[in-house]
C-alpha positions in Angstrom: -4.6 -24.5 -71.6 -3.8 -22.2 -68.5 -4.5 -25.0 -66.4 -2.4 -27.5 -68.2 0.7 -24.7 -68.0 0.3 -24.3 -64.3 0.3 -28.1 -63.9 3.4 -28.7 -65.9 5.1 -26.0 -64.3 4.4 -27.3 -60.5 5.5 -30.7 -62.2 8.5 -29.3 -63.4 9.4 -27.3 -60.0 8.5 -30.8 -58.0 10.9 -32.6 -60.4 13.8 -29.9 -60.0 13.6 -30.0 -56.0 13.5 -33.9 -56.0 16.5 -34.1 -58.3 18.4 -31.1 -56.5 17.8 -32.4 -52.9 19.3 -35.8 -51.5 16.9 -35.3 -48.4 13.8 -35.2 -50.3 11.1 -37.7 -50.4 8.6 -38.3 -52.6 5.2 -37.8 -51.4 4.6 -41.6 -52.1 6.9 -42.0 -48.9 5.2 -39.6 -46.8 3.1 -36.2 -46.1 5.5 -33.7 -44.8 2.5 -31.5 -43.3 -1.2 -30.8 -43.4 -0.8 -28.3 -46.9 -1.6 -31.0 -49.6 -3.9 -28.8 -51.3 -1.0 -26.3 -51.9 0.2 -28.6 -54.6 -2.4 -31.1 -55.3 -4.7 -29.1 -57.3 -8.1 -29.1 -59.5 -9.4 -32.6 -58.7 -12.5 -33.7 -57.9 -14.2 -33.5 -54.4 -13.1 -35.7 -51.4 -14.2 -36.3 -48.2 -12.4 -37.5 -45.1 -14.0 -40.0 -42.7 -12.4 -40.1 -39.2 -13.5 -43.1 -36.8 -12.6 -43.8 -33.4 -12.1 -40.5 -31.4 -14.7 -39.6 -29.0 -16.8 -36.6 -28.2 -15.4 -36.8 -24.7 -12.1 -38.7 -23.9 -10.9 -40.6 -20.9 -7.3 -39.2 -20.0 -4.5 -41.6 -21.1 -6.6 -44.0 -22.9 -5.5 -45.2 -26.1 -8.0 -44.8 -28.9 -7.8 -46.6 -32.4 -8.5 -44.3 -34.9 -9.4 -45.0 -38.7 -9.0 -42.5 -41.4 -10.5 -42.6 -45.0 -10.2 -40.6 -48.1 -13.1 -41.1 -50.0 -13.4 -39.7 -53.7 -15.0 -41.3 -56.9 -11.6 -40.8 -58.7 -10.0 -44.3 -59.7 -6.2 -44.3 -59.7 -4.4 -45.2 -63.1 -1.5 -47.1 -60.9 -1.1 -48.5 -57.5 -0.4 -45.1 -56.0 -4.1 -44.4 -54.4 -3.6 -41.5 -51.8 -2.0 -40.4 -48.7 -2.6 -38.6 -45.6 -0.9 -36.9 -42.4 -2.6 -36.3 -39.0 -1.9 -34.0 -36.0 -3.0 -33.8 -32.8 -3.1 -30.7 -30.8 -2.7 -32.7 -27.5 -2.5 -36.4 -26.7 0.2 -38.5 -28.6 -0.2 -40.4 -31.9 0.9 -43.8 -32.0 1.7 -46.1 -35.0 -0.5 -49.3 -35.2 0.3 -50.5 -38.8 3.9 -50.2 -39.3 3.4 -51.3 -42.7 1.1 -48.5 -43.9 2.0 -45.6 -41.5 5.0 -43.7 -39.5 5.6 -40.7 -37.8 7.7 -38.1 -38.9 8.3 -34.7 -37.1 4.8 -33.6 -35.4 2.8 -35.8 -38.2 1.6 -39.4 -38.6 1.4 -40.1 -42.1 1.6 -43.1 -44.9 4.5 -44.9 -46.0 5.4 -45.9 -49.2 3.1 -48.9 -48.9 0.6 -46.8 -47.2 0.5 -44.9 -50.5 -1.3 -48.2 -52.0 -4.2 -47.5 -49.9 -6.9 -44.8 -48.9 -7.6 -46.0 -45.4 -5.3 -46.2 -42.9 -5.5 -47.2 -38.6 -3.2 -45.7 -35.7 -3.5 -44.9 -32.1 -4.4 -41.5 -30.4 -3.5 -41.7 -26.7 -5.8 -39.3 -25.1 -4.0 -36.2 -23.2 -3.9 -36.5 -19.1 -3.6 -33.0 -18.7 -5.2 -31.0 -21.4 -9.0 -30.3 -21.2 -9.3 -30.3 -25.1 -7.9 -32.2 -28.2 -7.9 -31.3 -31.7 -7.0 -34.0 -34.4 -6.7 -32.6 -37.9 -6.5 -34.8 -41.0 -5.6 -34.0 -44.7 -5.7 -36.8 -47.0 -5.2 -37.4 -50.9 -7.1 -39.5 -53.1 -4.3 -39.8 -56.0 -5.2 -40.0 -59.9 -1.9 -42.3 -60.0 -0.1 -40.3 -62.8 2.3 -39.2 -60.4 1.8 -35.5 -60.9 0.1 -33.1 -58.4 -2.8 -32.5 -60.8 -6.1 -33.9 -60.7 -6.1 -35.9 -57.1 -8.8 -35.0 -54.9 -7.9 -33.3 -51.6 -9.9 -33.2 -48.1 -9.5 -32.0 -44.8 -11.0 -32.2 -41.5 -10.5 -32.2 -37.9 -12.7 -33.7 -34.7 -12.4 -31.9 -31.4 -12.5 -34.6 -28.1 -12.6 -32.9 -24.9 -11.8 -34.4 -21.7 -14.7 -36.2 -20.0 -16.0 -35.1 -16.6 -14.7 -36.9 -13.7 -18.0 -38.1 -11.9 -16.0 -38.8 -8.3 -15.4 -34.8 -8.3 -19.1 -34.1 -8.1 
């Protein structure tokens, strides 16, 4: 009963914020930060899979990255999930304009990208920094357009600059 009351309260607060703020975007349009778990509560377990980021990067090289949110949770609607990614170094670039976008310091999903649980983008490795941390948080939505019962996961990958063999 407490959980249901908490979910209902969160839903009412979110609806109020959306109605009262013309600038607010629903999460189906994007993830505003890496704090998905602060709203999406009490869902089943999920896992983030990050592919394409090497343990050792070549400075300035573009890497195609794929992020997937894996959960047994089925969606009741076309709203299946979302994600946000941030890199401590290097540059995130949109590869799939239909499903991903840049908002501020984050690369995140678009409304069309909310219909899937797997996204692709580019990470341009830094030229100066010795290390980059790419942090991802994702949601597997249950499709009821409420924040309760969705599966949330987060992960990070550390990539270090490859040694220049010519300087040995």
